[in-house]
C-alpha positions in Angstrom: 69.6 87.4 128.8 73.0 88.9 129.8 74.7 85.5 129.2 73.1 85.2 125.8 74.3 88.7 124.9 77.8 87.9 126.2 78.0 84.7 124.1 76.8 86.6 121.1 79.4 89.3 121.5 82.1 86.7 122.0 81.1 84.7 118.9 80.8 87.9 116.9 84.3 89.0 117.9 85.8 85.7 117.2 84.1 85.5 113.8 85.2 89.0 112.9 88.8 88.2 113.9 88.8 85.1 111.8 87.2 86.9 108.8 89.8 89.7 109.1 92.6 87.1 109.1 91.1 85.3 106.1 90.8 88.6 104.2 94.3 89.7 105.1 95.8 86.4 104.2 93.9 86.3 100.9 95.1 89.8 100.1 98.7 88.9 100.9 98.6 85.7 98.8 96.8 87.4 95.9 99.3 90.3 96.0 102.2 87.8 96.0 100.7 85.9 93.1 100.1 89.1 91.1 103.5 90.6 91.9 105.2 87.3 91.0 103.4 86.9 87.7 104.2 90.5 86.7 107.8 90.0 87.7 108.2 86.7 85.7 106.5 88.3 82.7 108.9 91.3 82.9 111.9 89.1 83.4 110.8 87.0 80.3 110.4 90.1 78.3 113.8 91.4 79.3 115.4 88.1 78.5 113.7 88.0 75.0 115.1 91.5 74.4 118.5 90.5 75.5 118.8 87.4 73.3 117.2 89.2 70.3 119.7 92.1 70.6 122.5 89.5 71.0 121.4 87.7 67.8 121.4 91.0 65.9 124.8 91.9 67.1 126.1 88.4 66.3 124.7 88.7 62.8 126.5 92.0 62.2 129.8 90.6 63.7 129.6 87.4 61.6 128.8 89.3 58.4 131.6 91.8 58.8 134.1 89.1 59.5 133.0 86.9 56.6 133.0 89.9 54.2 136.6 90.5 55.1 137.5 86.9 54.6 135.6 86.6 51.4 137.3 89.7 50.0 140.7 88.2 50.8 139.7 84.9 49.1 138.6 86.7 46.0 141.9 88.5 45.8 143.8 85.2 46.1 141.6 83.4 43.6 141.9 86.2 41.1 145.7 86.2 41.5 146.0 82.5 41.1 143.7 82.5 38.1 145.9 85.2 36.5 149.3 83.7 37.2 148.6 80.0 37.7 149.5 77.7 40.6 153.1 77.3 39.5 153.9 80.9 40.2 152.9 80.7 43.8 156.4 79.5 44.8 157.9 82.9 44.0 159.0 84.9 47.0 157.0 87.9 45.8 153.8 85.9 45.6 154.5 84.4 49.1 154.9 88.0 50.4 151.7 89.0 48.6 149.8 86.1 50.2 151.1 87.1 53.6 149.9 90.7 53.1 146.4 89.4 52.2 146.4 87.2 55.3 147.3 90.2 57.3 144.0 91.8 56.5 142.1 88.7 57.8 140.6 88.3 61.3 142.9 87.2 64.1 144.2 83.6 63.9 143.1 83.2 60.3 145.5 81.4 57.9 145.3 81.0 54.1 145.7 77.7 52.3 145.8 77.0 48.5 145.3 73.5 47.2 145.7 72.1 43.7 143.0 70.0 41.9 143.8 66.8 43.8 143.9 68.5 47.2 147.6 68.9 47.9 148.4 72.2 49.6 150.8 74.1 47.3 150.9 77.4 49.2 150.1 78.7 52.6 150.8 81.4 55.1 152.1 78.8 57.5 155.0 76.4 57.0 154.5 72.7 57.1 157.0 70.0 58.1 155.5 67.5 55.5 153.2 67.7 52.5 149.5 68.2 53.5 146.5 67.0 51.6 142.9 68.3 52.1 141.3 66.0 49.5 139.3 64.2 52.3 137.9 67.5 53.6 134.2 68.1 53.0 134.7 71.7 51.9 137.2 70.7 49.2 135.0 67.9 47.8 132.0 70.3 47.6 134.0 72.8 45.6 135.7 70.2 43.5 132.4 68.6 42.5 130.9 72.0 41.6 128.2 71.9 44.3 129.2 75.4 45.3 131.7 78.0 44.3 131.9 79.5 47.8 131.5 77.4 51.0 131.6 78.0 54.7 132.2 74.6 56.3 131.4 73.0 59.6 133.8 73.2 62.6 136.7 70.8 62.3 139.6 69.5 64.3 142.8 70.9 62.8 145.7 68.6 61.7 148.6 71.0 61.6 148.0 74.7 62.3 144.6 75.0 64.0 143.0 73.3 67.0 139.3 73.9 66.3 138.5 75.9 63.1 136.0 76.4 60.4 136.9 76.7 56.7 135.8 79.5 54.4 136.8 78.5 50.8 136.4 79.4 47.1 137.1 77.3 44.1 139.7 78.2 41.5 138.7 77.6 37.9 140.0 78.4 34.5 138.1 80.6 32.1 136.4 77.5 30.7 135.3 76.4 34.2 137.8 73.7 34.7 138.5 73.1 38.4 142.2 73.7 39.2 142.2 74.1 42.9 140.8 75.9 45.9 141.7 78.7 48.3 140.6 78.4 51.9 140.9 80.5 55.0 140.8 78.5 58.3 139.3 80.6 61.0 139.9 79.6 64.6 136.6 78.9 66.4 138.0 80.8 69.4 138.1 84.0 67.4 134.3 84.0 66.7 133.7 82.6 70.2 135.5 85.6 71.7 133.4 88.0 69.6 130.3 86.3 70.9 131.5 86.1 74.5 132.2 89.8 74.6 128.4 90.4 74.0 128.0 89.4 77.7 124.4 88.0 77.3 124.4 86.4 80.7 125.5 83.4 82.8 125.0 80.1 80.9 124.4 81.9 77.6 125.1 79.9 74.4 125.8 81.6 71.0 126.4 79.9 67.8 126.9 80.1 64.0 125.4 77.2 62.1 125.2 76.0 58.5 121.8 76.6 56.9 122.3 73.5 54.7 122.3 70.9 57.5 122.4 72.8 60.8 125.9 71.8 61.6 127.9 73.9 64.0 130.3 76.4 62.4 131.4 78.3 65.4 130.1 78.4 68.9 130.5 79.9 72.4 131.3 78.0 74.6 133.0 75.5 72.3 134.6 72.1 73.0 135.7 69.3 70.8 132.8 67.2 72.0 130.4 69.7 70.3 131.9 69.3 66.8 129.0 67.1 65.8 126.3 69.4 67.1 123.4 70.3 64.8 120.3 72.4 65.1 118.5 70.7 62.2 115.9 69.1 64.5 114.9 72.3 66.3 111.5 73.9 65.5 112.8 77.1 63.8 115.3 75.4 61.4 112.9 74.3 58.7 111.2 77.7 58.5 114.4 79.7 58.4 116.1 77.5 55.8 113.0 77.7 53.6 113.2 81.5 53.8 109.7 81.7 55.2 111.0 83.9 58.0 114.2 85.8 58.7 114.2 85.5 62.5 112.6 83.4 65.3 112.4 83.8 69.1 111.0 81.2 71.5 111.6 78.2 73.8 113.5 75.1 72.6 114.9 72.0 74.2 118.5 71.1 73.6 120.1 68.2 75.5 117.2 68.1 78.0 117.8 71.8 78.8 115.0 74.3 78.1 116.5 77.4 76.3 115.1 80.8 75.3 116.5 81.2 71.8 116.7 84.0 69.3 117.8 82.9 65.8 118.4 84.9 62.6 119.3 84.0 59.0 122.6 85.6 58.0 121.6 87.7 55.0 123.7 86.9 51.9 125.3 83.9 53.6 124.1 80.3 54.1 124.3 80.6 57.8 122.2 81.0 60.9 123.2 82.8 64.1 121.6 82.0 67.5 121.7 83.3 71.0 120.1 81.5 73.9 119.8 81.6 77.7 118.8 78.6 79.9 115.4 78.8 81.5 116.9 78.7 85.0 119.1 81.7 84.2 116.2 83.6 82.6 114.1 83.4 85.8 117.0 83.2 88.3 116.5 86.8 89.6 112.7 86.4 89.7 113.0 83.2 91.7 115.4 84.9 94.2 112.9 87.8 94.6 110.0 85.4 95.0 111.9 83.5 97.7 112.4 86.7 99.8 108.9 87.9 99.1 107.5 84.6 100.2 109.5 84.8 103.4 108.1 88.3 104.0 104.6 87.2 103.2 104.9 84.2 105.5 106.1 86.4 108.3 103.2 88.8 107.7 100.8 85.8 107.8 102.3 84.5 111.0 101.9 88.0 112.5 98.3 88.2 111.4 97.7 84.7 112.7 99.2 85.6 116.1 97.2 88.8 116.3 94.0 86.9 115.4 94.8 84.3 118.0 95.4 87.0 120.6 92.1 88.8 119.6 90.2 85.5 119.9 91.8 84.7 123.2 91.1 88.2 124.5 87.5 88.0 123.3 87.1 84.7 125.2 88.8 86.0 128.2 86.6 89.1 128.3 83.6 87.0 127.8 84.8 84.7 130.7 85.4 87.7 132.9 82.0 89.1 132.0 80.4 85.8 132.8 82.3 85.7 136.1 81.3 89.2 136.8 77.7 88.3 136.1 78.0 85.3 138.5 79.6 87.4 141.2 77.0 90.2 140.8 74.3 87.7 141.2 75.9 86.2 144.3 76.6 89.7 145.7 72.9 90.7 145.2 71.8 87.4 146.8 74.1 88.1 149.8 72.9 91.7 150.0 69.3 90.5 150.0 70.1 88.0 152.8 71.9 90.6 154.8 68.9 92.9 154.5 66.5 90.2 155.6 68.6 89.0 158.5 69.5 92.5 159.6 65.8 93.4 159.7 65.0 90.3 161.8 67.9 91.0 164.3 67.3 94.7 164.9 64.5 96.5 166.8 64.8 100.0 165.5 65.3 101.6 162.1 68.6 103.2 163.3 70.1 99.8 164.3 68.9 98.3 161.0 70.6 101.0 158.9 73.8 100.9 160.9 74.0 97.1 160.7 73.2 97.1 157.0 75.7 100.0 156.3 78.5 98.2 158.1 78.0 94.9 156.3 77.7 96.5 152.9 80.8 98.6 153.6 82.6 95.4 154.5 81.6 93.8 151.2 82.7 96.9 149.3 86.1 96.9 151.1 86.7 93.3 150.1 85.7 94.1 146.5 88.1 97.1 146.5 91.0 94.8 147.6 90.1 92.3 144.9 90.1 95.1 142.3 93.5 96.3 143.5 94.9 92.8 143.1 93.3 92.5 139.7 91.3 89.5 141.0 94.5 87.5 141.6 93.9 87.3 145.3 93.8 89.4 148.5 96.4 89.5 151.2 94.9 88.0 154.5 96.6 90.7 156.6 95.2 93.5 154.5 91.7 92.0 154.5 91.7 91.5 158.3 93.2 94.9 158.9 90.5 96.6 156.7 87.7 94.9 158.8 89.3 96.0 162.1 90.3 99.5 160.9 87.1 101.3 162.1 87.8 100.1 165.7 91.5 99.7 165.9 94.0 101.9 167.7 97.7 101.6 167.9 97.5 99.2 170.8 94.3 97.2 170.8 94.8 95.0 167.7 97.6 92.5 166.8 97.9 90.7 163.5 100.6 88.0 163.1 101.2 85.5 160.4 102.9 84.7 157.1 102.0 86.4 153.9 99.0 84.5 152.6 96.8 85.5 149.6 93.2 84.2 149.4 91.6 83.3 146.2 88.7 85.6 145.0 86.2 82.8 145.8 87.4 82.8 149.5 87.9 86.6 149.9 84.3 87.7 150.4 83.4 84.8 152.8 86.4 85.4 155.0 85.7 89.2 154.9 82.1 88.7 156.1 83.3 86.4 159.0 86.0 88.9 160.0 83.4 91.7 159.8 81.0 89.9 162.1 83.8 89.1 164.6 85.0 92.7 164.6 81.5 94.2 164.9 80.7 91.8 167.8 84.0 92.7 169.5 83.3 96.4 169.1 79.7 96.1 170.4 80.0 93.6 173.2 83.6 92.3 173.4 87.2 93.4 173.9 87.1 96.4 171.5 84.2 97.9 173.6 86.7 98.5 176.4 89.7 100.9 176.5 92.1 98.1 177.7 90.6 95.4 175.4 92.8 93.5 173.0 92.1 91.5 169.8 94.8 89.2 168.5 94.5 87.5 165.1 97.1 84.9 164.2 97.3 82.5 161.3 99.6 79.8 160.0 99.9 77.2 157.3 99.9 73.6 158.5 100.0 70.3 156.7 97.6 67.4 157.5 97.3 63.9 156.1 93.9 64.6 154.6 95.0 67.7 152.7 98.0 69.3 151.0 97.9 72.2 153.4 95.5 74.0 155.7 95.2 77.7 156.7 94.5 78.1 160.4 93.2 81.4 161.7 92.8 82.1 165.4 90.8 85.1 166.8 91.3 85.8 170.5 89.8 88.6 172.6 91.2 89.7 176.0 90.6 92.5 178.4 87.0 92.9 177.6 83.8 92.4 179.7 83.0 89.0 181.0 81.4 86.9 178.2 78.5 84.5 178.5 76.9 82.2 175.9 74.0 84.1 174.2 70.5 82.9 174.7 70.0 82.6 171.0 72.1 82.5 167.8 71.8 85.8 165.9 72.6 86.5 162.3 76.2 87.4 163.0 76.9 84.2 165.0 75.3 82.2 162.2 77.5 83.8 159.6 80.6 83.1 161.6 79.7 79.4 162.2 78.1 78.4 158.9 79.3 80.6 156.0 82.9 79.3 155.7 81.8 75.7 156.0 79.1 76.2 153.4 81.0 78.3 150.9 84.6 76.9 151.3 84.3 73.6 153.1 86.2 75.0 156.0 85.7 74.5 159.8 84.9 77.1 162.4 84.9 76.7 166.2 83.3 79.7 167.9 83.5 79.8 171.7 82.2 82.4 174.1 84.8 81.9 176.8 84.5 83.9 180.1 87.7 85.9 179.4 86.7 86.7 175.7 85.5 85.3 172.4 87.7 82.6 170.9 87.3 81.6 167.2 89.4 79.0 165.4 89.0 78.7 161.6 90.5 76.1 159.3 90.4 76.7 155.5 91.3 74.1 152.8 94.5 74.6 150.8 92.6 75.4 147.5 91.4 78.7 149.1 94.9 80.0 149.0 96.3 81.4 145.8 99.7 82.3 146.9 102.0 82.2 150.0 105.1 84.3 150.5 107.5 83.8 153.3 
């Protein structure tokens, strides 16, 4: 029944420890998932707000810049329509043209072309005649497809590197096309405006034509991107059809997923867009997830170790309890045998009580020594000294041998044998006489049949003359038989005339530790 209860307690403790670990691990994982989800949602929301705000700012910057440019173009067109192209060569008109260009955004330059595309006036000097007849913006204005045009980004031939044209047609009162005025705006100017918005690492901001999605200005911008278009992106059709004024969402450009905010530029045939790559949108969240995962993993490892320790402790306690149960049973059996044999060997109640008290006290002393050593083993010298203590004086006992520690399994048996030898010596042997001596010596020896053997020698001198007893009593039986039965040892008990001699050999496994 006790064993069943111990097994139940052990299993319950192990099960509870495992359940606690599962619950703790589940709580940590669920908390990590919830926290991560909330973090990613918040990061996405912040990124949407960032690109949307950037698109609004870009719309305002582009509109204000284009209004300035368009105002300058209207002034130029009006002046040319009033005076004619021939008057542009006058120095006063050249100065007027430069003053108009001075009101334009940084890096902008003004060009005026005749009806065939030859540049007849400009704020920049040219080494040779320049024709713009092959430029798309000039052909659109010449053919009457538009009176005002913002063209796609181009590679400059003289003044500019990369620029986009803003142009107006010049016509007579009857509508005859006589030329065009154009402002070339460096792409870097618009790019710098967009860059200063500081949307984030990897951000892309652009100005695109609503007609075909061609790039007008962009940040970052390279010559390789001159042919870029957004016409195939999901928002383009809806914005160009004026179904919506703005759009925010995910798009894929050049195999890169981008969070984009796009707005139609009110009053202009243009779109502005601001975007962030997905890896940049979630970069901070991924970094936090990495550290949180490390912390969660460390917590799980700690909980796992604590659970393993708890399970190990439960098993150890159950094992100790089982060992205690076994030892208690053995102890009770030994006590029962001691009582029965003591009753047989004594003739009076007083002798019976004294014999029983001494043997039980011996067992208790051995148990106390085991407890002091935490059941790791008892020092042979301490054990022998405890059994001789009731009869020893400063001169009648001698203990000599190396430090040897007996295993718990051997302690009680050796203690009982030493108790019987000491009791016999006190009653009938050397310790019953004032001049009697008991010498106990032990040593470790090696033999071919074993790794090592503990030899113990008990020798009595100075006592009364000894003779072999007529019969073997309980004490003699314990001395001769207990160690061989319990430990597989050997005992040679001799009642020599000069005193009792007892030689004991114990196997090596009975020793837990030797020192010295």
